[in-house]
C-alpha positions in Angstrom: 111.2 103.4 64.5 114.5 103.7 62.9 117.1 103.1 65.3 121.4 103.0 64.8 122.1 99.8 64.8 125.7 98.5 66.5 127.1 95.7 65.5 128.5 93.8 68.5 132.4 93.8 68.2 135.4 91.7 69.4 135.5 94.3 72.6 132.1 93.7 73.8 131.8 89.9 73.2 133.8 88.9 76.4 130.6 88.8 78.8 128.6 86.9 76.3 130.7 84.2 75.0 129.2 80.6 74.5 128.2 79.3 78.0 127.1 75.9 76.5 123.8 76.3 77.5 121.0 78.7 76.1 118.9 78.6 79.4 118.2 80.5 81.9 121.0 81.0 84.8 119.4 80.6 88.2 119.2 83.4 90.5 118.4 81.7 93.5 119.9 78.9 95.3 123.2 79.0 93.1 126.0 81.1 92.8 126.2 83.3 89.5 129.3 84.6 88.0 127.2 86.9 85.7 124.1 89.2 86.1 123.0 87.9 82.8 119.8 85.7 83.9 118.1 84.9 80.9 118.5 86.1 77.0 116.8 85.1 74.0 115.5 86.2 70.5 111.9 86.4 69.6 110.9 85.9 66.2 107.0 86.5 65.3 106.8 85.9 69.3 108.5 82.7 69.2 111.5 82.3 71.4 114.9 81.2 69.7 117.7 80.2 71.9 121.0 81.0 71.6 124.6 80.5 72.7 125.3 84.0 74.0 123.5 87.5 73.8 126.0 88.6 70.7 124.5 85.4 68.6 120.6 86.6 69.6 121.8 90.3 68.6 122.9 89.0 65.1 120.0 86.8 64.6 117.5 89.5 65.2 119.8 92.2 63.2 120.5 90.3 60.5 116.8 89.5 59.0 114.0 87.9 59.8 111.7 90.7 59.2 107.9 90.7 60.9 105.7 93.0 60.7 104.5 95.1 63.9 101.9 97.6 63.9 102.3 99.5 60.3 106.3 98.9 60.4 108.1 95.8 59.9 110.8 94.4 62.7 113.6 91.9 62.7 112.1 90.7 66.0 113.8 91.6 69.3 116.1 90.5 72.0 115.5 90.2 75.4 118.1 90.6 77.9 117.6 90.3 81.8 119.9 91.1 84.3 120.0 91.1 88.0 122.2 93.5 90.0 125.1 94.0 86.9 128.3 95.5 87.5 129.2 98.8 85.9 131.8 96.9 83.5 128.5 94.2 82.4 126.3 96.8 81.6 129.0 99.0 79.7 129.6 96.1 77.5 125.4 95.6 77.1 125.5 99.3 76.4 127.9 99.3 73.5 126.2 96.4 72.0 122.8 98.2 72.2 123.6 101.8 71.8 122.4 103.0 75.3 122.8 106.3 76.9 125.5 106.7 79.8 123.4 108.5 81.6 120.7 105.9 81.8 123.3 103.4 82.0 124.6 105.2 85.0 121.0 105.3 86.7 120.9 101.7 85.9 123.7 100.7 87.9 123.1 102.8 91.0 119.9 102.2 91.1 117.6 104.5 93.7 115.8 106.3 91.1 112.4 107.4 91.2 109.4 105.7 88.6 110.1 107.6 85.2 110.1 107.3 81.5 112.9 109.3 79.6 113.8 109.1 76.1 117.5 108.7 74.6 117.0 109.0 71.0 115.2 106.0 69.8 115.7 104.2 73.3 113.2 104.4 75.7 114.3 104.2 79.4 111.5 102.9 81.7 112.1 102.8 85.8 109.6 101.1 88.2 109.9 100.8 91.8 108.9 96.9 93.2 107.6 96.2 96.8 108.0 93.0 98.4 106.3 92.4 101.7 108.5 89.9 104.1 108.3 89.5 107.9 111.3 89.4 109.9 112.2 88.3 113.7 111.4 89.4 116.5 107.7 88.4 116.8 107.1 88.1 113.0 107.8 91.9 112.2 106.5 92.9 109.1 108.1 95.2 106.5 107.7 96.5 102.7 110.7 96.2 101.0 111.6 98.2 97.9 113.3 97.3 94.8 113.9 98.7 91.2 113.2 97.4 87.7 115.1 99.4 84.4 113.9 98.7 81.2 115.6 99.7 78.1 113.4 99.4 74.9 114.4 99.8 71.7 112.9 99.1 68.3 114.6 95.3 68.1 115.5 94.9 71.9 114.7 95.0 75.7 117.2 94.9 78.5 115.7 94.7 82.0 117.9 95.3 85.1 116.5 94.4 88.4 117.7 95.4 91.5 116.3 93.7 94.9 115.6 90.2 95.9 112.0 90.2 95.0 110.1 91.4 91.2 111.4 88.4 89.8 110.4 88.8 85.7 111.1 84.8 85.1 107.4 84.3 85.3 106.8 87.6 83.4 108.9 86.0 80.5 107.6 82.6 80.5 104.1 83.8 80.5 104.3 85.8 77.6 106.2 82.8 75.8 103.1 81.0 76.1 101.3 83.8 74.2 103.2 84.3 71.0 100.6 86.7 69.7 101.6 89.1 72.4 105.1 88.8 72.0 104.6 89.4 68.4 103.4 93.1 69.4 107.6 93.5 69.9 109.3 95.3 73.0 105.7 96.9 73.8 104.2 94.1 74.8 107.0 93.3 77.4 107.1 96.6 78.6 103.3 96.1 79.3 103.9 92.8 80.7 106.5 94.3 83.3 104.4 97.3 84.3 101.6 94.6 84.7 103.4 92.3 87.1 104.8 95.5 89.4 101.4 96.8 89.8 100.2 93.3 90.6 102.7 93.5 93.1 101.5 96.8 94.9 97.9 95.3 94.7 99.4 92.3 97.1 101.4 94.3 99.2 98.6 96.6 99.8 96.1 93.9 100.9 99.0 92.6 103.3 99.1 96.1 104.7 95.4 96.1 105.1 95.4 93.0 107.2 98.2 94.5 109.6 96.1 97.7 109.7 93.0 95.8 110.5 94.8 94.2 113.4 96.2 96.8 115.0 92.8 98.7 115.0 91.3 95.5 116.8 94.4 95.7 119.0 94.0 99.3 119.8 90.3 98.8 120.7 90.5 95.9 122.7 89.8 95.6 126.1 93.0 94.1 126.9 95.8 97.2 127.3 98.3 96.7 125.1 101.3 99.1 123.2 100.5 99.4 119.7 102.8 102.5 119.1 105.7 100.8 117.8 103.8 98.6 115.5 101.7 101.9 114.2 104.6 103.8 113.4 106.3 100.6 111.6 102.8 100.8 109.2 103.3 104.4 108.6 106.8 104.1 107.7 105.9 100.9 105.3 102.6 103.1 104.0 105.1 105.8 102.9 107.4 103.4 101.2 104.4 102.4 99.4 103.2 105.9 98.3 106.6 106.7 97.1 106.6 103.4 94.7 103.0 103.5 93.5 102.3 107.5 93.3 105.3 108.3 90.6 104.1 105.7 88.6 101.3 107.3 87.0 102.9 109.7 85.0 105.4 107.5 83.3 102.6 104.9 82.7 100.4 107.4 81.3 103.6 109.0 78.8 104.0 105.4 77.7 100.4 104.7 76.8 101.2 108.0 74.1 104.4 106.7 72.8 103.7 106.0 68.7 106.4 102.5 69.5 103.2 101.2 71.6 100.8 99.4 69.1 96.9 100.3 69.9 96.2 96.7 71.3 99.2 97.3 73.8 97.7 100.5 74.8 94.6 99.2 75.7 96.0 97.0 78.1 98.5 100.0 79.6 95.6 102.0 80.3 93.9 99.3 82.2 97.5 98.9 84.0 97.0 102.2 84.6 93.5 102.0 86.2 94.7 99.3 88.4 97.5 101.6 90.0 94.8 104.3 90.6 92.9 102.0 92.7 95.9 101.4 94.4 97.1 104.6 95.0 93.9 105.7 96.5 93.7 102.3 98.4 97.6 103.4 100.0 96.0 107.2 100.4 93.8 105.8 102.8 95.9 103.8 104.8 97.8 107.1 105.4 94.6 109.0 106.4 93.5 106.0 108.8 96.5 105.3 110.7 96.5 108.6 112.2 93.4 108.5 113.9 94.3 105.0 115.0 97.8 106.6 117.0 96.1 109.2 117.8 93.3 107.0 119.5 96.0 104.6 121.1 97.8 107.6 122.3 94.5 109.0 123.9 94.3 105.1 125.6 97.6 105.4 126.9 97.4 108.7 128.8 93.8 107.6 130.3 95.1 104.7 131.3 98.2 106.2 132.9 95.9 109.2 134.1 93.9 106.1 136.1 97.3 104.5 137.2 98.1 107.7 138.6 94.8 108.2 140.5 94.9 104.9 141.9 98.7 105.4 142.9 97.7 109.0 144.6 94.6 107.5 146.1 96.6 104.4 148.1 99.4 106.8 148.7 97.0 109.1 151.0 95.2 106.0 152.7 98.6 104.7 153.7 99.8 108.1 154.8 97.1 108.0 157.6 98.9 105.4 159.5 102.5 106.6 158.5 101.2 110.2 160.0 100.1 108.7 163.1 102.7 106.6 163.5 105.6 109.2 162.8 103.8 111.6 165.4 103.9 108.9 168.3 107.4 108.1 167.7 108.5 111.5 168.4 109.1 110.2 172.1 107.6 113.3 174.3 106.6 112.9 177.4 103.5 114.4 177.6 102.0 112.6 174.5 98.1 111.9 174.8 96.8 109.0 175.8 100.4 107.4 176.4 99.6 106.1 179.6 96.2 105.1 179.1 95.7 101.4 178.6 93.6 101.4 175.7 95.0 103.9 174.2 97.1 101.7 171.7 93.7 100.0 170.6 92.3 103.3 170.1 95.0 104.3 167.6 94.3 101.6 166.1 91.0 101.9 165.5 91.0 105.3 164.4 94.0 104.8 161.9 91.2 102.0 160.7 88.5 104.1 160.4 90.2 107.1 158.6 91.7 104.3 156.3 88.3 102.7 155.6 86.8 106.3 155.3 89.4 107.5 152.4 89.2 104.1 150.5 85.3 104.5 150.3 85.6 108.0 149.5 88.0 106.9 146.7 86.2 104.3 145.4 83.0 106.1 145.5 84.6 108.9 142.9 86.3 106.0 140.4 89.8 106.3 141.8 90.0 103.1 142.9 
């Protein structure tokens, strides 16, 4: 786990000058002048606040050795960022020695879940998902984001993209358990993965409720048009599959890394088990939505045929008086019964009997 330590020089200090407070910078409800959300040094699992990221790095790298597994470590620094600019992330890259390719991926986002190694730095990418409702009619939408984690022997840098998947609760929960944080950066990796997979579970449950509602609506006696909602659910399920499916491999690789303590590996295997269940659940959604869509389209076709039969039946009934009126409207001199005083009532009777007979016939055959 030895790592080339890059001391923060003057060129890398502009972003991390003292800001007057060592506390987290709020993300929502305020305007941020920097992508850095929170930072701290963690010695023996306990948070040590500093005036800047550079101070935290110096504190960790200047001593305070502690034992993690079979190796000694000087604690670690955890820096959290939200949608950083290229300049901001480049400064951090100079401080921690991050690989340019990984930095480029973290800036542009839109990456598949993966675990890559650049020298002694692990680059872990996770897809986050969030369930939101939008107007009109409370349309449900599954939004995706990303979390990139740079993990070294004495630092963790998290880069978050998207409006959801906040890591503040993860940090606070870990700080309440110093014994977990004492395992080093691997504990942070597990906590983030566990948080992301829990998000998958919550969104999958919400989508399950939507599918149940659509299924009830499709087979309800009332006629409704659920095609658009079914297609939207299929799109949401596809987004879930793209986030959930590819994460299994990186999690398995992470559990096999040498820098991960055995205790953390057990927790990672539990996260992988949860991920497997969610993946199977999401795949079942796709299999369930296909027959629901087919059943809905079949019902629409049957309803259209029923409507066409009704229209055809009523058209045939009204064709009788239309035809008779058309014939007698031709004004020939020798039309039958035109001079008979009962001719008009007779024609009305013929029309009524013919229409009634057609109505009873269509009614008997189920067309009306």
